[in-house]
C-alpha positions as CSV (number, residue, x, y, z in Angstrom):
1,X,94.5,87.4,113.6
2,X,94.0,86.6,109.9
3,X,96.1,88.3,107.2
4,X,94.3,89.6,104.1
5,X,90.8,89.2,105.6
6,X,88.0,91.5,104.4
7,X,84.3,91.9,104.8
8,X,81.9,93.7,102.4
9,X,78.3,94.4,102.9
10,X,76.4,95.5,99.9
11,X,73.9,94.6,97.1
12,X,74.4,92.5,94.0
13,X,74.7,94.7,90.9
14,X,73.7,91.7,88.6
15,X,72.8,88.1,88.9
16,X,75.5,85.5,89.5
17,X,77.5,84.4,86.4
18,X,79.1,81.0,86.2
19,X,82.6,80.9,84.8
20,X,83.7,77.8,82.8
21,X,87.1,76.3,82.0
22,X,87.3,73.5,79.3
23,X,83.5,73.6,79.2
24,X,83.2,72.7,82.9
25,X,81.8,75.2,85.5
26,X,84.7,76.2,87.9
27,X,83.5,79.3,89.8
28,X,80.7,81.9,90.2
29,X,81.1,85.6,90.2
30,X,78.9,88.7,90.9
31,X,79.5,92.4,91.3
32,X,78.7,93.8,94.8
33,X,77.9,97.5,95.2
34,X,79.2,98.8,98.6
35,X,77.9,102.3,99.4
36,X,80.1,104.7,101.3
37,X,79.1,108.1,102.6
38,X,80.9,110.7,104.7
39,X,80.9,114.5,105.3
40,X,83.7,116.6,103.9
41,X,85.4,119.6,105.5
42,X,82.4,121.9,104.4
43,X,79.9,119.7,106.0
44,X,78.5,118.3,102.7
45,X,77.5,114.7,102.5
46,X,79.5,112.8,100.0
47,X,78.2,109.5,98.7
48,X,79.9,107.0,96.4
49,X,79.7,103.4,95.4
50,X,82.6,100.9,95.5
51,X,82.2,98.0,93.2
52,X,83.7,94.7,94.3
53,X,84.1,91.6,92.0
54,X,83.3,88.6,94.2
55,X,84.5,85.1,93.1
56,X,83.7,81.8,94.8
57,X,84.4,78.2,93.7
58,X,81.4,76.0,92.6
59,X,80.5,73.5,95.2
60,X,78.6,70.4,94.2
61,X,75.6,71.4,96.5
62,X,75.8,75.0,95.5
63,X,72.3,76.3,95.5
64,X,72.9,79.7,96.9
65,X,73.1,81.2,93.3
66,X,69.3,80.7,93.2
67,X,68.9,83.4,95.8
68,X,71.7,85.7,94.6
69,X,69.8,88.0,92.3
70,X,70.3,91.6,91.4
71,X,69.6,93.8,94.5
72,X,70.0,91.0,97.0
73,X,71.8,92.3,100.2
74,X,74.8,90.1,101.2
75,X,77.7,90.1,103.6
76,X,80.8,88.5,102.1
77,X,84.0,87.6,103.8
78,X,87.2,86.6,102.0
79,X,90.6,87.6,100.7
80,X,91.1,90.8,98.8
81,X,93.0,91.3,95.7
82,X,93.4,93.9,92.9
83,X,93.7,93.8,89.2
84,X,94.9,96.6,87.0
85,X,93.7,96.9,83.4
86,X,93.1,99.6,80.7
87,X,89.6,100.5,79.6
88,X,88.1,103.2,77.5
89,X,86.1,105.9,79.4
90,X,82.6,106.0,78.0
91,X,82.3,109.8,78.5
92,X,85.6,111.0,77.1
93,X,86.6,108.1,74.9
94,X,90.2,108.2,76.4
95,X,91.9,105.0,77.5
96,X,92.4,104.9,81.2
97,X,94.0,102.6,83.8
98,X,91.4,101.0,86.1
99,X,91.8,99.0,89.3
100,X,89.4,96.2,90.0
101,X,88.8,95.3,93.6
102,X,88.4,91.5,93.9
103,X,87.1,89.5,96.9
104,X,87.8,85.7,96.7
105,X,85.8,83.6,99.1
106,X,84.3,80.2,100.0
107,X,80.6,79.5,99.6
108,X,80.3,79.4,103.5
109,X,81.5,83.0,103.6
110,X,78.5,84.4,101.8
111,X,75.6,85.4,104.0
112,X,72.3,86.6,102.5
113,X,70.6,89.3,104.5
114,X,66.8,89.0,104.6
115,X,64.0,91.0,106.2
116,X,61.4,89.3,108.3
117,X,58.8,89.5,105.6
118,X,61.2,88.0,103.1
119,X,61.9,85.1,105.5
120,X,58.2,84.4,105.7
121,X,57.9,84.5,101.9
122,X,60.9,82.2,101.6
123,X,59.5,79.6,104.0
124,X,56.1,79.8,102.2
125,X,57.7,79.2,98.8
126,X,59.8,76.5,100.1
127,X,56.8,74.7,101.6
128,X,54.9,75.0,98.2
129,X,57.8,73.9,96.1
130,X,58.3,77.2,94.4
131,X,61.4,79.4,94.3
132,X,61.3,82.8,96.0
133,X,63.3,85.5,94.2
134,X,62.1,88.7,95.9
135,X,64.1,91.5,97.6
136,X,62.6,94.4,99.5
137,X,64.4,97.7,100.0
138,X,64.5,98.0,103.8
139,X,67.0,97.6,106.6
140,X,68.2,94.1,107.2
141,X,67.0,92.4,110.4
142,X,67.6,88.7,109.9
143,X,70.3,86.5,108.3
144,X,68.9,83.4,106.8
145,X,71.1,80.8,105.2
146,X,71.3,78.1,107.9
147,X,74.7,79.6,109.0
148,X,73.3,81.8,111.9
149,X,73.8,85.4,112.9
150,X,77.5,86.2,112.8
151,X,77.3,89.8,111.8
152,X,80.3,91.7,113.5
153,X,78.0,94.6,114.6
């Protein structure tokens, strides 16, 4: 059993951003939107989005960021941490304490979820030397990253 092990399935809220230290790239980060829904005691469906900040170190052969675009579906496994900070509420203008949920992972712990039509487009783009950046709003059917199908469900 692993201590402090988490998995998040969601969509990227924005493209990957590279963080630098002393003008050298050190890690990449992106925001992951994880949807949650349930029925309350009155039978009403409640939906909300949990935002997770994902950080992973830059690897010398790191090309996954080319495919991590806004809206891309991913499954991320890593260690969870939190950060507490103060921020101004845009609606009220009051200062509030906020908690940031952070997932730190390795490059191999990021799985991109693609649909069958996206896999075909990706292969066609690869054969023609182009870069495929599409994402379609459907239910995931295939994992394509050369890692294999290791979904827990």
